[in-house]
C-alpha positions, 0 to 999 in steps of 0.5 A: 579639565575645562568643560569644553575639553571634557566634551571633546574627550567625551565625543572622541570616546563615543566615536572610538566606541562606535569603531570598536562596536563595528569591529566587534559586530563584524566578528560576531556576524551581527545582523545588519539591521541590528548594526544599523539600530545600534549605530543610529542610537550611538550617533544620536548620543554623539550628536547631543555631545557635539551640540553641547560642545557647539554651545560651549564654543558659542559662550554665554552671549556676553556683549559687554556691560550694556546693549541697545534693544530693538526699541532703542532702550539701553539694557544693562547686563544682568545675570546668566539664566538657563533655558531648556532646549529640546533638540532631535538629539535630546534635551540640552540646557543653554546658559546665557546672559540676560540684559535688562530685567530677568523676566522681560530682558533680552538674551542676545545669544537667543537671537544669534542662535535664532532659538524658537519661542518655545523649547522645542527646536525648529527641526524637532517641530518640523519633523513632528508636524510632518508626521502630524500632517499625515497621521493622528497626533498620537501616532505622530508623537509615537513615530518620532519617539520610535525614531529619535527616542525624543517624542512630542506629546499630543497636546504639544503637537496640537499647540504647535500646529496652531502656532505654525499654521497662521503663516501659511496664507501669507506664504501661499500668496508669495509663491511664484507662478510655475514657469510658463513652459511647464504649464498646459493650455487650459487653466482650471479652478475647481471647488467642492466641499467635505465635512469635518467632524467637530467636537461637541460644544461645551454644555452639549449632552453626550448621546451615548446610550440614547436613541437619536431622533429621526434625521439626527446625525451622530456627529456634528460636521462643518463643511470645509470648502476645498479648492484646487488650481491647475492647468491641463491640455485639451482632451477632445471626446465624444458623448460615446467616449464618456459613456464608455468611461462612466458606464462601461468602465473603459477609461481613457488611456491617453488622458492628459494629467493636471500640471502644477496642481495646488490645493487648499481648504478653508473651514473658518469663513463663508468660503470667501477666503478660498475664492479670493485665493483662487482668483489670485492664483489664476490671475498669476498663472494666466498666460499671454495670450490668456488661457481659457479659464474654466470653473468646475463645481457641483450645483451648490448655489453659494459656490456659483455666486462666489464664482460670479463674484471672484471668477466672472470670466470663467466658463462654468461647468457643472461636474458630471459626477454630481449630475450622475448622482441625480440621474441615479436617484431618478432611475431608482424611482422607476426601476430596481436599484442596480438593475439593468433597466435602471442602468439603461434609464441613466444611460439614455438621459446621460447621452442626451445631456452630453449631446446638449439636450438638457431641455429634453431631459427636463421635459421628459422627467416632468412627463414621467412625474405626471404619467406615473402620478408620483406623490409624496417623497417620490414626487419631491425627489423627482422635483429636486432633480428637475430643479437641479438641472434647471438651475444649472442648465447654463453650466451643462453645455457638455456638447460644447465642452467636449468639442473644445476638449474641456474637462467636465468632471471635478475629479481633482476637487473630489480627490482633494476632498478625500486626500486633503480632508477625509484621509486625515480628518475623518479617521475613527473617533476623530473630533476637531475644533474649527481652529484646530482643524483649520491649522492641520488643513493649512499645514497638510495642504502645504505639505501636499503642494510640495512646499513643506521645506520652503514653508519652514524657511519662511516660518523660521525667518518670520519668527526670527523677525518677530522675536528678535527684530532682525537684531545684529551685533557689532564689534564694539559690543553693543546690541543694535537694531538694524531694522 
């Protein structure tokens, strides 16, 4: 019996076994979930048989005695060679003719089937990295193994993430803007930073069992610059409304939601790539007439310099939550932490800031420094607060922002820092290389932006072009390049 006929018989036998099992399970009152489990495993086995049958029908890629490579070189048909292919159904072998030298030749069937460079099927890669975007590599591999009976090792998933992620930047730049009627009135960019724990560099001694010096961090971190672009409708509020939210915990119920939020994070450079990408997205999403363009961030000077370089027309807004952190630092210089007096102190100055009286707050802090004769660490802390407010005064016109309905908190960026970076990169015991962390940040942001399926189409098409040069085959049994 021919191999093709044998697999057909095998597939039919497997299907008949499935029907028999269902009947037997029904008579035995088998639990529904156990029926599901058995059927799924049997269907995976049937899928492997059918995949083998598909390959048998495709043949061994015999395109005649010679073919033309994508470089225009005539390659002679050699012997058949076997390559391993790990599918979601399990391992299968693919036998095909190689044209040219065994080690450097081309197998036309590989191009026709769009086989990946490595043995792991694109679908298996996609599913494995989907899990790896959400959980640790070992957990992702275990999840895949539990579902399919086919897993991917930690090292394999790490290598795959680095192989697949470089195309994200080009893919992101190609994405169309949202439909104009789906956008809100204000266009916003927001940036914040979040640390990623790094592996110790080679040659660095472990601190295990040793007492760290004063101020020495247990784990070295590199800051990921996290950005988001979105549109949102104006939301006019008063200073009293803000005080209700931040101090009385009475959150607004009619707050508008961000539209088409897109996040990303950059770890490899000095934040330039992130700001260039944000500028491109904002330019693409700017309406006609132009929408008010807002930029929200904390007080890091480097971020504001990049805003001036890449987003010079944006209205800069200092994130109110970072302002609150500085106010609380000030309160603790004069009142017990968590006390009613400390809360009142913060509330008074917050109300003044919201009313646009930044100069009064700065002046009052200077007077308190003199009146209380602060010295040493306490004096430095108060001076840091004064300097922070002074340096960012141009971005603290909260009375104007509130009247215009502008957002004044970078909750979107802080949420992205937590959801994009912290939830995946800072789990217990995790340490990253810069390149490995950037790979996962690129893939995870693509997943969170809802572009995962589209990116895999982009990636597999790009890989096909890279590996096979868009080669096609004609009926005269020659292998021609059409690119």
